[in-house]
N, CA and C of each residue as an Amber inpcrd file, in Angstrom:
protein
   258
  -9.3100000   8.8140000  52.6890000  -9.7420000   8.5700000  51.2040000
  -9.3560000  10.0090000  50.4700000  -9.0770000   9.8170000  49.0670000
  -8.8900000  11.3240000  48.4930000 -10.0200000  11.7620000  47.9260000
 -10.2500000  12.8670000  47.9990000 -11.5630000  13.6680000  47.6270000
 -11.1860000  13.9400000  46.0920000 -12.2600000  13.6340000  45.4110000
 -12.2560000  13.7790000  43.8570000 -12.6480000  15.2940000  43.4680000
 -11.7620000  15.7960000  43.0630000 -11.8870000  17.3720000  42.7500000
 -11.3930000  17.5160000  41.3700000 -11.4970000  18.5240000  40.7810000
 -11.1780000  19.0170000  39.3460000  -9.6640000  18.9190000  39.2110000
  -9.1870000  19.3950000  40.4480000  -7.6000000  19.4890000  40.1910000
  -6.9620000  18.2570000  40.2940000  -7.4280000  17.1690000  41.2980000
  -6.9380000  15.9160000  41.2780000  -6.9700000  15.0310000  40.1820000
  -8.3060000  15.4140000  39.4640000  -8.3930000  14.5530000  38.1440000
  -7.5930000  15.0340000  37.0860000  -7.1940000  16.2950000  37.0190000
  -6.3020000  16.9990000  36.2720000  -5.1360000  16.1610000  36.3060000
  -4.6210000  16.2870000  37.6140000  -3.2480000  15.5900000  38.0420000
  -3.1370000  14.1360000  37.6670000  -4.1530000  13.4500000  37.8700000
  -4.1640000  11.9160000  37.5740000  -4.1510000  11.8600000  36.1210000
  -4.8530000  12.7280000  35.4320000  -4.7330000  12.4480000  33.8570000
  -3.2700000  12.8850000  33.4390000  -2.6640000  13.7470000  34.2200000
  -1.3230000  14.1570000  33.3210000  -0.2980000  13.2270000  33.8520000
  -0.4680000  12.4740000  34.9960000   0.3640000  11.4180000  35.4730000
   0.3050000  10.2530000  34.4980000  -1.2020000   9.9050000  34.1230000
  -1.2410000   8.7760000  33.1150000  -0.6350000   9.2810000  31.7980000
  -0.8330000  10.2570000  31.3250000  -0.2990000  10.7310000  30.0480000
   1.3250000  10.7070000  30.0560000   1.8090000  11.1050000  31.1890000
   3.2010000  10.9300000  31.1600000   3.6360000   9.5410000  31.2860000
   3.1080000   8.6460000  32.0170000   3.4550000   7.1530000  31.8520000
   3.2070000   6.5220000  30.7180000   2.1530000   6.9580000  29.9670000
   1.9800000   6.5520000  28.5960000   3.1500000   7.0580000  27.6210000
   3.3580000   8.4290000  27.7780000   4.3700000   8.8820000  26.8850000
   5.8050000   8.0450000  27.2890000   6.0220000   7.7590000  28.3420000
   7.4220000   7.0480000  28.6590000   7.2820000   5.6120000  28.1990000
   6.2650000   4.8680000  28.1140000   6.1260000   3.6410000  27.5340000
   6.3790000   3.6400000  26.0910000   5.7590000   4.5910000  25.5990000
   5.9230000   4.9470000  24.2210000   7.3050000   5.0500000  23.6900000
   8.0140000   5.7990000  24.6000000   9.4590000   6.0490000  24.3190000
  10.2570000   5.0410000  24.4520000  10.0700000   4.0790000  25.5860000
  10.6470000   2.9100000  25.6530000  10.6100000   2.0370000  24.4370000
   9.4390000   1.7850000  24.0780000   9.1780000   0.8560000  22.9740000
   9.8310000   1.3240000  21.6710000   9.7450000   2.5240000  21.3930000
  10.3870000   3.0900000  20.0680000  11.8610000   3.2480000  20.2170000
  12.5500000   3.2800000  21.3770000  13.9580000   3.2260000  21.5130000
  14.5730000   1.8000000  21.7100000  13.7610000   0.9520000  22.2100000
  14.3960000  -0.3230000  22.6300000  13.8870000  -1.5040000  21.8640000
  12.5140000  -1.3410000  21.4940000  11.8850000  -2.7390000  20.7320000
  11.8580000  -2.6110000  19.4780000  12.3860000  -1.8310000  18.6870000
  12.2890000  -1.7530000  17.3790000  11.3620000  -2.6750000  16.6430000
  10.1400000  -2.0340000  16.4220000   9.0880000  -2.8540000  15.8010000
   9.4040000  -3.3210000  14.2120000   9.0320000  -4.3490000  13.9370000
   9.4000000  -4.7910000  12.3430000   8.3820000  -4.1700000  11.6480000
   8.8730000  -3.7870000  10.5540000   7.8910000  -3.0390000   9.4510000
   7.5160000  -3.9140000   8.2780000   6.2620000  -4.0430000   7.7760000
   5.9140000  -4.9340000   6.5400000   6.0320000  -4.1970000   5.4620000
   5.8420000  -2.8290000   5.1780000   5.9210000  -2.1690000   4.1510000
   6.9010000  -0.9650000   4.1080000   7.3320000  -0.7520000   3.1610000
   8.4920000   0.2810000   2.9180000   8.2380000   1.6150000   3.5040000
   7.0260000   2.1320000   3.2210000   6.5370000   3.4400000   3.7540000
   6.4940000   3.6250000   5.3400000   6.4420000   2.3970000   5.9210000
   6.3770000   2.4510000   7.5760000   7.6750000   2.7860000   7.9110000
   8.9670000   2.6660000   6.9930000  10.1090000   3.0700000   7.6310000
  10.4820000   4.6410000   7.2480000   9.4100000   5.2340000   6.8690000
   9.7000000   6.8150000   6.5460000   9.5470000   7.5360000   7.7930000
  10.3140000   8.2890000   8.4000000  10.1480000   8.9900000   9.8060000
   8.8690000   9.8010000   9.6770000   8.0330000   9.4680000  10.6820000
   6.8720000  10.4060000  11.0380000   5.8940000  10.2540000   9.9370000
   5.7270000   9.0360000   9.0790000   4.7230000   8.5340000   8.2080000
   3.4700000   8.7020000   8.8170000   3.4050000   8.0310000   9.9620000
   2.1270000   7.9080000  10.4680000   1.5990000   9.1870000  10.9530000
   2.2700000  10.2490000  11.3840000   1.8440000  11.3330000  11.9120000
   1.2730000  12.1290000  10.7240000   1.9560000  11.9990000   9.4350000
   1.5680000  12.7560000   8.4070000   0.4240000  12.1630000   7.6940000
   0.3420000  10.6300000   7.7870000  -0.8970000  10.1040000   7.2050000
  -2.0430000  10.3950000   8.1300000  -1.8490000  10.5170000   9.2920000
  -3.1220000  10.8150000  10.2140000  -3.6410000  12.1510000   9.9720000
  -2.4390000  13.0290000   9.8070000  -3.0750000  14.5610000   9.5190000
  -3.6810000  14.5850000   8.2220000  -3.3430000  14.0790000   7.1470000
  -3.8040000  14.2660000   5.8830000  -5.1660000  13.4100000   5.8540000
  -5.2310000  12.5520000   6.4670000  -6.4600000  11.7300000   6.5580000
  -7.7640000  12.6570000   7.1380000  -7.2640000  13.2850000   8.2960000
  -8.1290000  14.1610000   9.1180000  -8.7170000  15.1980000   8.3060000
  -7.4640000  16.0580000   7.4490000  -8.0230000  17.1020000   6.7370000
  -8.9690000  16.7430000   5.7470000  -8.6160000  15.5580000   5.1640000
  -9.7010000  15.0700000   3.9130000 -10.9100000  14.8360000   4.5660000
 -11.1030000  14.2780000   5.8060000 -12.3620000  14.0260000   6.4140000
 -13.1880000  15.3650000   6.3710000 -12.2720000  16.2530000   7.0230000
 -12.9140000  17.7890000   7.3270000 -13.4600000  18.3310000   6.0310000
 -12.7500000  18.2120000   4.8710000 -13.0040000  18.7950000   3.8970000
 -14.1530000  18.1750000   3.3210000 -14.3010000  16.7710000   3.2340000
 -15.6660000  16.2760000   2.7520000 -16.7410000  16.5530000   3.4810000
 -16.4630000  16.5330000   4.9580000 -17.6570000  16.9700000   5.8110000
 -18.1800000  18.2410000   5.3290000 -17.2880000  19.1940000   5.1110000
 -17.6010000  20.6740000   4.9330000 -18.3880000  20.6020000   3.5850000
 -18.0490000  19.8800000   2.3330000 -18.5740000  19.7510000   1.3560000
 -20.0150000  19.1970000   1.3030000 -20.4360000  18.1810000   2.0440000
 -21.3970000  17.6470000   2.4480000 -22.5880000  18.6190000   3.0930000
 -21.9520000  19.3740000   3.9790000 -22.6030000  20.1770000   4.6970000
 -23.0530000  21.1580000   3.7450000 -22.3650000  21.7670000   2.7840000
 -22.9670000  22.7390000   1.7640000 -23.8190000  22.1850000   0.8280000
 -23.5430000  20.9090000   0.6460000 -24.5480000  20.3370000  -0.2580000
 -25.7760000  19.8770000   0.3260000 -25.9750000  19.7250000   1.4930000
 -27.2460000  19.0460000   2.2510000 -27.6790000  20.3210000   3.1400000
 -27.3870000  21.5490000   2.8700000 -27.8070000  22.7220000   3.5940000
 -29.1790000  22.8300000   3.2310000 -30.0160000  23.4260000   3.9990000
 -31.4830000  23.6730000   3.7120000 -31.5550000  25.2290000   3.6980000
 -32.5580000  25.7630000   2.9720000 -32.8450000  27.1210000   2.9540000
 -33.2840000  27.4880000   4.5810000 -33.2620000  28.8790000   4.8720000
 -33.7540000  29.2840000   6.0500000 -35.0200000  29.1900000   6.4070000
 -36.1430000  29.0780000   5.3210000 -37.5330000  28.9660000   5.7190000
 -37.8170000  27.6750000   5.1340000 -37.0150000  26.4460000   4.8950000
 -37.3810000  25.2290000   4.3780000 -38.6860000  24.5880000   5.0890000
 -38.6250000  24.5300000   6.3490000 -39.5290000  23.8260000   7.1650000
 -40.9150000  24.8350000   7.2070000 -40.6230000  26.0830000   6.8390000
 -42.0910000  26.8640000   6.9190000 -42.6280000  26.5920000   5.6990000
 -41.8380000  26.1720000   4.5120000 -42.6240000  26.1360000   3.2930000
 -43.3450000  24.8240000   3.4360000 -42.5650000  23.7110000   4.0010000
 -43.3710000  22.5610000   4.2360000 -44.6770000  22.6760000   5.0760000
 -44.6780000  23.4810000   6.0100000 -45.8900000  23.5370000   6.6780000
 -46.8930000  24.3060000   6.0890000 -46.5150000  25.2380000   5.1440000
 -47.4550000  25.9510000   4.1050000 -48.1140000  25.1380000   3.2700000
 -47.4660000  23.8900000   2.8190000 -47.8190000  23.2380000   1.7880000
 -48.8180000  22.1340000   2.3430000 -48.3640000  21.8330000   3.5240000
 -49.3080000  20.7250000   4.3600000 -50.7400000  21.5330000   4.4600000
 -50.6660000  22.6720000   4.8330000 -51.9780000  23.4330000   5.1690000
 -52.7540000  23.6310000   3.8740000 -52.0250000  23.6140000   2.8140000
 -52.8210000  24.0150000   1.4610000 -53.3840000  22.5640000   0.9350000
 -53.0230000  21.6970000   1.4860000 -53.2750000  20.4480000   0.9670000
 -52.4520000  19.7360000   0.0300000 -51.2390000  20.2740000   0.0300000
 -50.1740000  19.6410000  -1.1230000 -49.1300000  18.9810000  -0.5590000
């Protein structure tokens, strides 16, 4: 029986990654997928679209973080108001 170690897990991960990469290469080279829209035929469109989408999500999250940020003593102020009865 194979002992499960960190080294063996990484080796299995890289073997699986290599197999998936070969399968992807095979599909792209030999099975020519049909496209529905003209922009799907642009080389690396999906990579660029994914990168821009990710960048926009990060910027929106940062903007929300700045907008929803609380003051350092926000919770202390609330506790003080509760003690005063307000």
